[in-house]
DOKE-153805 format. One record per residue (C-alpha): residue in one letter; x, y, z; residue number from 1. Coordinates in pm, 1 decimal. Each point is the difference from the previous one (the first is absolute). Layout:
N
{node "a"; {X; Y; Z}; NUM},
...
//
This chain:
482
{node "m"; {-1476.5; 2525.3; -1364.4}; 1},
{node "n"; {-262.4; -134.4; 238.2}; 2},
{node "n"; {41.3; 203.6; 320.7}; 3},
{node "q"; {-89.6; -304.7; 208.8}; 4},
{node "v"; {331.6; -170.4; -76.5}; 5},
{node "n"; {185.5; -6.2; 332.1}; 6},
{node "h"; {358.5; 95.8; 84.8}; 7},
{node "v"; {101.5; 150.6; -332.5}; 8},
{node "g"; {171.7; 335.5; -27.9}; 9},
{node "n"; {70.7; 286.8; -235.0}; 10},
{node "a"; {222.7; -205.1; -228.3}; 11},
{node "f"; {-276.9; -251.1; -67.2}; 12},
{node "s"; {-242.5; 283.2; -76.1}; 13},
{node "e"; {246.0; 155.8; -246.1}; 14},
{node "l"; {45.2; -329.4; -180.2}; 15},
{node "m"; {-371.0; -74.7; -17.1}; 16},
{node "k"; {-47.2; 333.7; -177.6}; 17},
{node "i"; {256.8; -111.6; -257.3}; 18},
{node "r"; {-175.7; -336.7; -29.0}; 19},
{node "a"; {-330.6; 178.1; -64.9}; 20},
{node "g"; {-195.8; -323.9; 11.2}; 21},
{node "k"; {-317.7; -93.3; 177.9}; 22},
{node "p"; {11.4; 17.5; 382.0}; 23},
{node "i"; {105.8; -313.7; 179.9}; 24},
{node "s"; {-226.8; -162.7; 254.1}; 25},
{node "a"; {68.1; 48.6; 369.4}; 26},
{node "d"; {86.4; -366.4; 50.9}; 27},
{node "e"; {238.7; -38.6; -295.7}; 28},
{node "l"; {303.7; 137.9; 181.4}; 29},
{node "n"; {106.1; -95.4; 351.8}; 30},
{node "i"; {291.4; 187.6; 157.5}; 31},
{node "i"; {157.5; -148.1; 313.0}; 32},
{node "k"; {143.3; 287.4; 203.2}; 33},
{node "g"; {331.2; -24.8; 179.8}; 34},
{node "t"; {264.5; 197.1; 185.4}; 35},
{node "p"; {275.7; 191.4; -183.7}; 36},
{node "l"; {266.8; -238.3; -125.0}; 37},
{node "f"; {281.7; 250.3; -55.8}; 38},
{node "k"; {151.9; 280.1; 204.3}; 39},
{node "t"; {-117.4; 278.4; -223.6}; 40},
{node "p"; {-265.6; 270.1; 35.4}; 41},
{node "f"; {-140.3; -84.4; -342.6}; 42},
{node "l"; {-312.6; -214.3; -19.1}; 43},
{node "v"; {170.6; -285.8; -179.1}; 44},
{node "n"; {-245.9; -268.0; 114.4}; 45},
{node "e"; {-295.2; 199.7; -124.1}; 46},
{node "t"; {149.7; 129.2; -325.6}; 47},
{node "v"; {138.8; -332.1; -120.0}; 48},
{node "t"; {-329.7; -165.5; 93.0}; 49},
{node "d"; {-195.8; 263.9; -191.5}; 50},
{node "v"; {210.6; -50.7; -311.3}; 51},
{node "l"; {-13.9; -379.6; 22.6}; 52},
{node "a"; {-375.8; 20.8; 51.7}; 53},
{node "a"; {-36.9; 212.0; -313.4}; 54},
{node "r"; {218.8; -246.8; -188.9}; 55},
{node "a"; {-220.6; -286.7; 117.8}; 56},
{node "i"; {-314.6; 188.5; -103.1}; 57},
{node "a"; {148.5; 47.5; -348.3}; 58},
{node "a"; {71.4; -373.9; -17.8}; 59},
{node "n"; {-353.9; -68.2; 117.4}; 60},
{node "d"; {-135.5; 222.9; -277.2}; 61},
{node "l"; {184.1; -214.2; -254.2}; 62},
{node "w"; {-124.9; -315.7; 168.7}; 63},
{node "e"; {-355.4; 129.7; -32.6}; 64},
{node "l"; {57.1; 66.6; -370.3}; 65},
{node "r"; {107.1; -362.1; -43.9}; 66},
{node "t"; {-249.0; -178.2; 226.6}; 67},
{node "g"; {-288.9; 237.3; 65.3}; 68},
{node "h"; {47.9; 10.3; 375.4}; 69},
{node "r"; {229.7; 146.1; 264.6}; 70},
{node "q"; {188.2; -149.5; 292.2}; 71},
{node "k"; {84.7; 102.1; 356.3}; 72},
{node "i"; {327.8; 171.6; 87.7}; 73},
{node "s"; {182.5; 8.1; 332.6}; 74},
{node "i"; {321.9; 182.8; 93.6}; 75},
{node "d"; {182.0; 10.3; 333.9}; 76},
{node "q"; {158.0; 344.4; 43.1}; 77},
{node "e"; {310.6; -131.2; 175.5}; 78},
{node "v"; {63.6; -259.3; -270.1}; 79},
{node "a"; {-53.8; 264.8; -268.5}; 80},
{node "a"; {264.0; 221.3; 160.4}; 81},
{node "a"; {236.7; -296.1; 38.1}; 82},
{node "t"; {8.9; -45.0; -377.8}; 83},
{node "c"; {229.0; 306.9; 1.6}; 84},
{node "l"; {268.2; -222.8; 156.5}; 85},
{node "g"; {72.9; -168.8; -332.9}; 86},
{node "g"; {373.1; -16.2; -65.7}; 87},
{node "t"; {91.9; -8.2; 370.5}; 88},
{node "d"; {84.7; -268.5; 254.2}; 89},
{node "a"; {-373.9; -58.3; 46.6}; 90},
{node "t"; {45.0; -272.5; -262.9}; 91},
{node "l"; {118.1; -325.3; 158.7}; 92},
{node "k"; {225.5; -276.2; -130.6}; 93},
{node "k"; {-13.3; -365.6; 104.0}; 94},
{node "n"; {301.8; -141.5; 179.5}; 95},
{node "a"; {127.6; -356.1; -32.9}; 96},
{node "d"; {-188.1; -95.9; 317.3}; 97},
{node "g"; {-332.2; 119.4; -144.3}; 98},
{node "t"; {-23.6; 320.0; 203.5}; 99},
{node "y"; {-24.6; 344.3; -158.5}; 100},
{node "e"; {200.8; 313.2; 69.5}; 101},
{node "p"; {13.3; 351.8; -149.6}; 102},
{node "i"; {218.5; 56.9; -304.3}; 103},
{node "t"; {261.2; 250.9; 108.3}; 104},
{node "t"; {53.1; 320.9; -192.1}; 105},
{node "t"; {304.0; 8.8; -228.0}; 106},
{node "p"; {292.8; 231.1; 85.5}; 107},
{node "e"; {-56.2; 184.9; -328.9}; 108},
{node "f"; {-360.3; 78.3; 88.7}; 109},
{node "s"; {91.7; 103.2; 355.0}; 110},
{node "k"; {261.6; 238.7; -138.8}; 111},
{node "m"; {-253.5; 153.1; -237.7}; 112},
{node "v"; {-246.2; 55.5; 285.4}; 113},
{node "s"; {267.3; 162.2; 217.2}; 114},
{node "i"; {82.6; 270.0; -255.7}; 115},
{node "t"; {-337.6; 46.3; -172.6}; 116},
{node "q"; {-127.1; 231.0; 271.0}; 117},
{node "p"; {-85.6; 370.3; 32.9}; 118},
{node "w"; {322.4; 188.0; 81.3}; 119},
{node "e"; {31.7; 362.0; 113.7}; 120},
{node "t"; {117.6; 253.8; -258.2}; 121},
{node "a"; {203.0; 319.2; 43.6}; 122},
{node "d"; {-317.8; 210.1; 8.7}; 123},
{node "h"; {-153.3; -223.1; 269.8}; 124},
{node "r"; {-237.5; -179.5; -231.8}; 125},
{node "y"; {9.0; -377.5; -48.3}; 126},
{node "f"; {74.5; -187.6; -320.8}; 127},
{node "l"; {-36.0; -372.7; -71.3}; 128},
{node "p"; {247.7; -141.9; -255.3}; 129},
{node "h"; {-97.8; -341.8; -134.7}; 130},
{node "f"; {251.6; -284.1; -32.7}; 131},
{node "n"; {-214.5; -305.9; -71.6}; 132},
{node "l"; {175.9; -128.6; -313.9}; 133},
{node "p"; {370.2; 4.4; -95.3}; 134},
{node "n"; {-46.0; 235.8; -295.0}; 135},
{node "l"; {-199.7; 247.6; 209.6}; 136},
{node "e"; {247.6; -23.5; 286.3}; 137},
{node "k"; {285.9; 84.8; -235.0}; 138},
{node "r"; {-178.8; 307.3; -136.3}; 139},
{node "v"; {-88.3; 131.3; 346.1}; 140},
{node "l"; {351.5; -58.4; 132.3}; 141},
{node "n"; {143.2; 184.2; -301.2}; 142},
{node "v"; {-215.0; 303.0; 85.1}; 143},
{node "l"; {77.0; -14.3; 371.4}; 144},
{node "n"; {367.0; -94.5; -51.1}; 145},
{node "c"; {-7.6; -226.4; 303.4}; 146},
{node "e"; {10.0; -361.4; 112.6}; 147},
{node "a"; {-303.0; -223.7; 48.7}; 148},
{node "t"; {-3.7; 20.3; 379.1}; 149},
{node "p"; {-243.9; 184.8; 227.6}; 150},
{node "n"; {263.2; 240.1; 135.9}; 151},
{node "s"; {140.6; 81.4; -342.2}; 152},
{node "v"; {-343.5; 50.9; -157.8}; 153},
{node "a"; {-118.0; 213.9; 292.4}; 154},
{node "k"; {307.5; 222.7; -24.7}; 155},
{node "a"; {-32.2; 35.4; -377.7}; 156},
{node "v"; {-371.1; 84.8; 5.6}; 157},
{node "h"; {66.0; 257.8; 272.9}; 158},
{node "s"; {231.4; 187.2; -238.4}; 159},
{node "w"; {-287.4; 73.3; -241.9}; 160},
{node "n"; {-305.6; 221.1; 9.3}; 161},
{node "a"; {-308.8; -215.3; -50.7}; 162},
{node "t"; {-123.5; 152.9; -326.0}; 163},
{node "d"; {348.2; -4.6; -155.1}; 164},
{node "l"; {46.7; -365.9; 91.1}; 165},
{node "d"; {-346.1; -86.3; -126.0}; 166},
{node "r"; {79.9; 157.7; -336.1}; 167},
{node "a"; {342.8; -164.7; -22.3}; 168},
{node "i"; {-142.3; -344.6; 76.3}; 169},
{node "a"; {-270.8; 43.9; -263.9}; 170},
{node "d"; {249.1; 127.1; -259.4}; 171},
{node "a"; {215.9; -308.6; 61.3}; 172},
{node "h"; {-301.6; -226.5; -59.6}; 173},
{node "a"; {48.6; -121.6; 354.0}; 174},
{node "c"; {-273.5; -29.3; 258.4}; 175},
{node "g"; {-95.7; 190.9; 314.2}; 176},
{node "g"; {-228.7; 265.2; 139.0}; 177},
{node "i"; {-41.2; 281.9; 251.2}; 178},
{node "a"; {-192.8; -93.2; 313.4}; 179},
{node "f"; {-283.9; 247.7; -33.1}; 180},
{node "t"; {-283.6; 38.7; 245.7}; 181},
{node "k"; {-342.7; -110.0; -116.9}; 182},
{node "e"; {-103.1; 364.3; -36.8}; 183},
{node "e"; {310.9; 88.4; -200.2}; 184},
{node "w"; {-65.8; -290.6; -235.0}; 185},
{node "l"; {-359.4; 100.4; -60.3}; 186},
{node "h"; {125.0; 347.6; -99.7}; 187},
{node "h"; {280.1; -140.1; -216.7}; 188},
{node "p"; {-82.3; -10.4; -375.3}; 189},
{node "q"; {36.4; -380.1; -6.3}; 190},
{node "g"; {-215.1; -42.3; 307.1}; 191},
{node "q"; {-260.0; 233.8; -147.2}; 192},
{node "y"; {-2.8; -197.4; -322.7}; 193},
{node "l"; {-52.7; -332.0; 176.0}; 194},
{node "n"; {-257.2; 145.4; 237.5}; 195},
{node "s"; {-206.7; 104.4; -301.8}; 196},
{node "r"; {-6.7; -356.0; -135.0}; 197},
{node "p"; {-175.8; -315.3; 123.0}; 198},
{node "v"; {216.8; -243.3; 193.9}; 199},
{node "v"; {-54.7; -252.7; -280.6}; 200},
{node "e"; {-23.7; 150.3; -349.3}; 201},
{node "i"; {-189.1; -205.6; -258.1}; 202},
{node "t"; {0.6; 150.8; -348.3}; 203},
{node "k"; {-147.8; -135.4; -321.6}; 204},
{node "i"; {278.4; 37.1; -257.3}; 205},
{node "a"; {-147.7; -163.7; -310.6}; 206},
{node "d"; {-312.6; -159.5; -137.2}; 207},
{node "a"; {-29.8; -377.7; -6.2}; 208},
{node "k"; {-276.0; -254.9; -6.7}; 209},
{node "p"; {-113.5; -139.3; 335.8}; 210},
{node "r"; {173.0; -329.3; 67.5}; 211},
{node "s"; {-187.7; -320.3; 59.7}; 212},
{node "f"; {20.2; -85.6; 368.6}; 213},
{node "s"; {-66.3; -369.6; 19.5}; 214},
{node "k"; {-229.5; -151.5; 256.9}; 215},
{node "v"; {180.3; -213.3; 254.8}; 216},
{node "n"; {-96.7; -281.5; 229.3}; 217},
{node "e"; {-45.1; 49.7; 370.9}; 218},
{node "s"; {345.6; -139.4; 80.9}; 219},
{node "s"; {180.6; 255.3; -216.7}; 220},
{node "s"; {111.9; 353.5; 90.3}; 221},
{node "p"; {-78.3; 361.8; -96.8}; 222},
{node "l"; {306.2; 33.3; -226.4}; 223},
{node "a"; {10.4; -352.1; -141.3}; 224},
{node "s"; {141.8; 8.7; -358.2}; 225},
{node "i"; {121.3; 361.5; 38.4}; 226},
{node "k"; {361.1; 43.5; -117.7}; 227},
{node "v"; {226.3; 251.0; 178.1}; 228},
{node "l"; {339.1; 104.3; -140.1}; 229},
{node "d"; {205.7; 147.6; 285.0}; 230},
{node "l"; {308.9; 212.8; -74.4}; 231},
{node "t"; {54.2; 124.0; 355.6}; 232},
{node "r"; {237.2; -69.3; 287.7}; 233},
{node "i"; {51.2; 89.7; 365.9}; 234},
{node "l"; {-327.2; -0.5; 193.5}; 235},
{node "a"; {-271.7; 232.7; -135.2}; 236},
{node "g"; {-34.2; -136.6; -353.2}; 237},
{node "p"; {60.8; -363.4; 97.2}; 238},
{node "t"; {-258.3; 41.2; 277.2}; 239},
{node "a"; {-250.9; 113.6; -262.6}; 240},
{node "s"; {52.2; -308.7; -214.4}; 241},
{node "l"; {9.5; -225.0; 309.2}; 242},
{node "s"; {-341.4; 139.3; 91.5}; 243},
{node "l"; {-133.8; -87.7; -344.2}; 244},
{node "a"; {152.4; -348.0; 24.2}; 245},
{node "e"; {-176.0; -52.3; 333.6}; 246},
{node "h"; {-330.5; 61.6; -177.8}; 247},
{node "g"; {83.5; -261.6; -264.8}; 248},
{node "a"; {189.5; 180.9; -277.2}; 249},
{node "d"; {284.1; -162.8; -194.5}; 250},
{node "v"; {291.6; 233.1; 79.2}; 251},
{node "l"; {319.2; -11.0; -205.4}; 252},
{node "m"; {262.9; 220.5; 162.1}; 253},
{node "v"; {272.5; 123.3; -230.3}; 254},
{node "t"; {346.7; 103.7; 110.1}; 255},
{node "s"; {358.5; -20.5; -120.0}; 256},
{node "p"; {300.2; -166.4; 163.7}; 257},
{node "n"; {171.0; 337.1; -45.1}; 258},
{node "l"; {-248.4; 186.3; 221.1}; 259},
{node "p"; {86.8; 23.4; 371.3}; 260},
{node "q"; {-257.6; -139.3; 240.8}; 261},
{node "v"; {-60.4; -18.2; 374.5}; 262},
{node "p"; {-25.3; -377.8; 56.2}; 263},
{node "a"; {-226.7; 23.7; 305.6}; 264},
{node "f"; {-246.6; 212.7; -196.1}; 265},
{node "v"; {2.8; -244.4; -290.7}; 266},
{node "r"; {-53.7; -286.0; 244.7}; 267},
{node "d"; {-305.9; 156.8; 161.5}; 268},
{node "t"; {-176.6; 146.3; -305.2}; 269},
{node "s"; {39.1; -282.7; -253.6}; 270},
{node "h"; {-246.5; -251.4; 143.8}; 271},
{node "g"; {-235.5; -142.5; -260.3}; 272},
{node "k"; {185.7; 147.2; -298.2}; 273},
{node "r"; {227.2; -124.6; -276.9}; 274},
{node "s"; {327.2; 173.2; -87.8}; 275},
{node "v"; {175.1; 49.5; -331.9}; 276},
{node "f"; {320.2; 179.8; -101.0}; 277},
{node "l"; {-47.3; 249.7; -283.4}; 278},
{node "d"; {186.8; 323.3; -66.1}; 279},
{node "y"; {-212.1; 272.8; -158.4}; 280},
{node "t"; {318.7; 175.2; -118.1}; 281},
{node "n"; {77.4; -302.0; -221.5}; 282},
{node "r"; {-177.7; 19.0; -337.5}; 283},
{node "t"; {-71.9; -372.6; -28.4}; 284},
{node "q"; {-122.2; -27.2; 356.4}; 285},
{node "t"; {-207.3; 314.0; -44.9}; 286},
{node "q"; {-192.6; -180.4; -273.0}; 287},
{node "t"; {-66.6; -286.6; 240.4}; 288},
{node "l"; {-126.5; 249.3; 256.4}; 289},
{node "k"; {-229.1; 159.5; -256.5}; 290},
{node "r"; {-134.6; -342.9; -90.9}; 291},
{node "l"; {-78.8; -64.2; 365.7}; 292},
{node "a"; {-152.5; 346.4; 35.7}; 293},
{node "g"; {-216.7; -69.8; -302.7}; 294},
{node "d"; {-179.5; -268.1; 200.7}; 295},
{node "a"; {18.9; 162.6; 345.0}; 296},
{node "d"; {-313.0; 134.7; 162.9}; 297},
{node "i"; {195.4; 210.3; 251.3}; 298},
{node "f"; {348.7; 150.4; -39.8}; 299},
{node "v"; {178.0; 133.8; 311.2}; 300},
{node "e"; {313.0; 217.5; -9.9}; 301},
{node "g"; {190.1; 183.0; 272.4}; 302},
{node "y"; {206.2; 264.2; -176.0}; 303},
{node "r"; {-3.0; 378.4; -17.9}; 304},
{node "p"; {-250.7; 152.5; -245.5}; 305},
{node "g"; {124.9; -34.3; -356.1}; 306},
{node "a"; {274.6; -251.3; 77.2}; 307},
{node "m"; {-182.5; -289.3; -167.0}; 308},
{node "s"; {-87.6; 209.2; -305.4}; 309},
{node "r"; {361.5; -9.7; -117.2}; 310},
{node "h"; {-30.0; -376.6; -39.1}; 311},
{node "g"; {-342.7; -7.7; -162.9}; 312},
{node "f"; {-200.0; -79.8; 313.3}; 313},
{node "s"; {-192.5; 321.6; 62.0}; 314},
{node "p"; {-370.6; -22.6; 87.7}; 315},
{node "s"; {-102.3; 114.3; -347.7}; 316},
{node "s"; {239.7; -242.9; -170.7}; 317},
{node "l"; {-131.0; -299.4; 192.0}; 318},
{node "a"; {-358.5; 110.4; -58.9}; 319},
{node "k"; {76.4; -35.8; -372.6}; 320},
{node "i"; {170.0; -337.3; 44.9}; 321},
{node "h"; {-286.0; -128.8; 215.1}; 322},
{node "p"; {-319.6; 208.5; -9.6}; 323},
{node "g"; {-174.7; -34.1; 333.7}; 324},
{node "i"; {315.6; -31.7; 209.1}; 325},
{node "i"; {17.8; 132.5; 356.8}; 326},
{node "y"; {332.6; 183.2; 42.9}; 327},
{node "v"; {105.9; 56.9; 362.7}; 328},
{node "s"; {273.1; 249.7; 93.9}; 329},
{node "v"; {160.5; -7.9; 344.7}; 330},
{node "n"; {248.5; 274.0; 92.8}; 331},
{node "c"; {94.3; 240.5; 277.4}; 332},
{node "f"; {-122.6; 343.9; -100.6}; 333},
{node "g"; {-290.2; -59.6; -238.0}; 334},
{node "t"; {-41.7; 67.8; -369.6}; 335},
{node "g"; {27.1; 380.0; 7.0}; 336},
{node "g"; {137.1; 296.0; 192.8}; 337},
{node "p"; {358.2; 128.4; 35.8}; 338},
{node "y"; {126.0; -317.8; 171.5}; 339},
{node "a"; {-160.0; -248.1; -240.8}; 340},
{node "s"; {329.8; -84.1; -169.3}; 341},
{node "r"; {174.3; -77.1; 328.9}; 342},
{node "a"; {66.7; -349.3; 124.9}; 343},
{node "g"; {-114.7; -81.7; 349.7}; 344},
{node "w"; {-59.4; -269.7; 256.7}; 345},
{node "d"; {-213.1; -49.5; 308.2}; 346},
{node "q"; {239.4; 187.8; 227.8}; 347},
{node "v"; {12.1; 297.3; -236.7}; 348},
{node "a"; {-380.1; 15.5; -9.6}; 349},
{node "q"; {-8.8; -7.7; 379.8}; 350},
{node "a"; {250.2; 286.1; 14.0}; 351},
{node "v"; {-149.2; 240.9; -251.1}; 352},
{node "t"; {-368.5; -42.1; 93.1}; 353},
{node "g"; {49.8; 79.2; 368.8}; 354},
{node "m"; {-14.5; -350.6; 143.0}; 355},
{node "c"; {354.2; 14.0; 139.9}; 356},
{node "s"; {-67.1; 337.1; 159.2}; 357},
{node "t"; {-317.1; -125.7; 169.2}; 358},
{node "q"; {156.4; -332.8; 100.5}; 359},
{node "g"; {285.6; 183.3; 168.4}; 360},
{node "s"; {-203.0; 266.4; 175.7}; 361},
{node "l"; {-262.2; -239.3; 139.5}; 362},
{node "t"; {241.1; -272.1; 111.7}; 363},
{node "g"; {234.8; 227.9; 192.2}; 364},
{node "a"; {287.2; -14.1; -246.8}; 365},
{node "e"; {0.1; 381.3; -40.8}; 366},
{node "h"; {113.1; -33.2; -361.2}; 367},
{node "p"; {-137.3; -175.5; -311.3}; 368},
{node "v"; {21.6; -380.0; 8.6}; 369},
{node "l"; {-134.9; -280.0; -216.6}; 370},
{node "a"; {-304.9; -203.1; 92.4}; 371},
{node "p"; {82.9; -357.5; 108.5}; 372},
{node "v"; {-116.0; -179.7; -318.1}; 373},
{node "f"; {-27.5; 64.6; -374.6}; 374},
{node "m"; {-371.3; 74.0; 20.9}; 375},
{node "c"; {-4.2; 225.5; -308.8}; 376},
{node "d"; {130.0; -283.1; -216.6}; 377},
{node "f"; {-264.0; -246.7; 109.5}; 378},
{node "l"; {-286.2; 249.7; -11.3}; 379},
{node "t"; {104.1; 98.1; -352.2}; 380},
{node "g"; {4.5; -362.2; -112.1}; 381},
{node "y"; {-347.4; -62.8; 139.7}; 382},
{node "l"; {-129.4; 321.5; -158.1}; 383},
{node "a"; {143.7; -102.8; -337.3}; 384},
{node "a"; {-180.1; -334.9; 17.6}; 385},
{node "f"; {-322.9; 176.4; 96.3}; 386},
{node "g"; {34.9; 238.6; -294.5}; 387},
{node "a"; {81.1; -281.2; -242.0}; 388},
{node "m"; {-313.0; -191.7; 98.3}; 389},
{node "i"; {-221.7; 309.1; -21.7}; 390},
{node "a"; {142.8; 73.0; -346.7}; 391},
{node "l"; {-58.3; -362.3; -99.9}; 392},
{node "q"; {-364.9; 31.4; 99.7}; 393},
{node "r"; {-34.6; 313.3; -212.6}; 394},
{node "q"; {165.0; -171.0; -294.1}; 395},
{node "i"; {-240.2; -293.1; 23.8}; 396},
{node "s"; {-303.8; 225.8; 36.2}; 397},
{node "e"; {88.6; 292.9; -226.8}; 398},
{node "g"; {303.5; -97.1; -206.3}; 399},
{node "g"; {315.6; 206.4; -34.3}; 400},
{node "s"; {363.8; -19.4; 104.1}; 401},
{node "y"; {90.4; 148.7; 338.2}; 402},
{node "h"; {295.4; 152.9; 180.7}; 403},
{node "v"; {8.6; -44.8; 378.9}; 404},
{node "a"; {249.6; 217.6; 188.1}; 405},
{node "v"; {99.4; -21.5; 365.9}; 406},
{node "s"; {293.6; 144.7; 191.8}; 407},
{node "l"; {183.1; -35.9; 328.0}; 408},
{node "c"; {-59.7; 365.7; 83.2}; 409},
{node "q"; {-374.2; -32.2; -55.4}; 410},
{node "s"; {-1.7; -298.6; 235.7}; 411},
{node "a"; {190.0; 199.7; 262.7}; 412},
{node "m"; {-252.2; 282.1; -33.3}; 413},
{node "l"; {-292.5; -243.1; 25.0}; 414},
{node "l"; {146.8; -144.8; 318.9}; 415},
{node "q"; {31.5; 346.7; 151.7}; 416},
{node "r"; {-357.3; 90.2; -93.7}; 417},
{node "e"; {-121.2; -300.6; 199.6}; 418},
{node "g"; {103.7; 167.5; 325.1}; 419},
{node "i"; {231.9; -34.3; 297.3}; 420},
{node "t"; {1.5; -212.0; 314.8}; 421},
{node "k"; {191.2; 29.5; 327.0}; 422},
{node "a"; {-78.5; -358.5; 102.8}; 423},
{node "f"; {312.5; -160.6; -142.0}; 424},
{node "e"; {239.7; -16.4; 295.4}; 425},
{node "t"; {-67.5; -368.2; 71.6}; 426},
{node "a"; {13.7; -108.0; -365.3}; 427},
{node "t"; {217.3; -309.2; -43.7}; 428},
{node "g"; {60.8; 14.6; -375.4}; 429},
{node "r"; {-100.1; -364.3; -40.5}; 430},
{node "l"; {-312.8; -214.6; 8.2}; 431},
{node "t"; {-40.9; -235.9; 291.7}; 432},
{node "p"; {132.8; -348.1; -84.1}; 433},
{node "d"; {-353.1; -142.3; 5.8}; 434},
{node "k"; {-133.6; 258.3; -245.1}; 435},
{node "f"; {301.4; -39.8; -228.1}; 436},
{node "e"; {-60.4; -376.1; -12.3}; 437},
{node "q"; {-365.5; 56.2; -95.0}; 438},
{node "y"; {109.8; 181.8; -316.2}; 439},
{node "a"; {337.5; -164.2; -67.2}; 440},
{node "v"; {69.5; -178.2; -327.4}; 441},
{node "c"; {275.5; -259.5; -36.9}; 442},
{node "d"; {193.9; 35.1; -324.1}; 443},
{node "n"; {236.0; -294.4; -32.2}; 444},
{node "d"; {287.1; -82.7; -234.7}; 445},
{node "t"; {68.1; 359.3; -102.4}; 446},
{node "i"; {348.6; 126.2; -81.6}; 447},
{node "y"; {-16.9; 172.3; 339.1}; 448},
{node "g"; {-78.2; -324.9; 181.0}; 449},
{node "d"; {-323.8; -117.4; 161.8}; 450},
{node "l"; {-180.3; 318.4; 99.1}; 451},
{node "k"; {-289.0; 99.7; 219.3}; 452},
{node "s"; {-143.4; 338.9; -95.2}; 453},
{node "l"; {-297.4; 211.4; 94.6}; 454},
{node "g"; {-267.8; -86.6; -254.0}; 455},
{node "p"; {-268.3; 224.4; -151.8}; 456},
{node "a"; {-184.3; 218.6; 251.2}; 457},
{node "i"; {-325.4; 5.1; -198.6}; 458},
{node "k"; {-247.6; -279.9; 63.0}; 459},
{node "m"; {-269.5; -55.7; -263.9}; 460},
{node "s"; {-274.2; -251.7; 65.7}; 461},
{node "e"; {-5.8; -175.9; -338.9}; 462},
{node "t"; {341.6; 67.0; -153.9}; 463},
{node "p"; {268.7; -14.6; 270.9}; 464},
{node "l"; {310.2; 188.7; -105.0}; 465},
{node "t"; {285.0; -239.0; -77.3}; 466},
{node "w"; {349.8; -22.0; -145.1}; 467},
{node "k"; {-42.3; -257.4; -274.1}; 468},
{node "n"; {373.8; -26.9; -74.3}; 469},
{node "s"; {297.0; -36.3; 231.8}; 470},
{node "t"; {230.7; 302.0; 20.3}; 471},
{node "p"; {207.5; -31.8; -321.0}; 472},
{node "a"; {365.0; 52.1; -73.1}; 473},
{node "l"; {47.9; 306.8; -217.1}; 474},
{node "g"; {11.1; -92.9; -368.0}; 475},
{node "s"; {-127.5; -354.2; 57.5}; 476},
{node "a"; {-304.3; 13.1; -231.7}; 477},
{node "q"; {-55.0; 7.2; -374.5}; 478},
{node "a"; {-117.8; 319.1; -171.2}; 479},
{node "v"; {-345.1; -140.4; -73.5}; 480},
{node "w"; {-348.4; 34.6; 139.8}; 481},
{node "l"; {-162.3; -299.9; 160.6}; 482},
//
């Protein structure tokens, strides 16, 4: 990294070491500083900006491979942080009179938020049970033997010791985690494992010839003609593929009508993509998926390590189907360590890594509490896109098939390494109306209505980031590449 680049932090430096490319010039990256957007001691503005800046540098590297020159990048810190509001009422819907208003949160989502919190245990620790999807809620409630209300959950959790409840939740294949302090996590075997690994792991898993990366005209984009097969849902993984779509990739997101979704998250992470229904547990549809994977440049999955192997979609299997593929794994706890087989979500990552403990102690709550937005999800998605583009560069230059691994816990740890601020008391949690309008994108005639959403935070001088398709209805596309 060129030390003359202004207003970048530790996260950017970490990612530039992973990039390992030539230093960037001092004038390539312009960071517009701002005041904290959220009421949290974590440096969200700075960390999200650092990760988006690294992502933009990776896209610029690919642009240079295609055109022989680089372009200028600009990121406003407040806008970068505001991208973590995806899936909330920050997205607006047009009324009949042409005005816009926030889309209200559904009762189901509000209920989930009210009970997915750190609750005190019998031994005066705190444990966060996770209730985001119906199947997970049922498993947790079976362990707790309670109703899905705050009072009932609080009473049930308080009847358990933290470690016993943690073990029971894991044994039930449910989801939750103890609210450790940062120091406790770094001494925990899982925390030690992750702390010994880079925040984005890029591993060559097989030999393959370097792919031909076609030259493009000046009106194209860094990822023009790149095909991305996306088997993820609910924020982190979809944010990764959305990021790739913003840089010009053709993204085909795969889901099943039988899989539960959070509609607001689908709405705000599907811009610029196409959607197809395929079930990888169905033999015929699995063959269709393998056909698509055989032509995909990047494959993104969001399951626990080994889960895709049972269906023939492990990294090594896809490297045989399509030598040169970039396989991206997005999960909660990473690819190794004692917690690797556990499911997890943003709130669980916040709890176990110490974020909830710090958020509570530095905001006067006097007990662990969640940060105000799903920042781990969005950071993880941006890191996955960064890793995919770095791996793509290596494939083009050196050949090989690559496995890129990112996790929610690594993102939470990266955020905490960036530092702490006390200057968050006046944070509003929203951009000013004028700044929102500068970055807003109108997305009309979607199944959600006519929308106005916060657009991409990255500005690139020659290839502005765009959403080339309107937000699709799930399952509305054909299982073919364009």
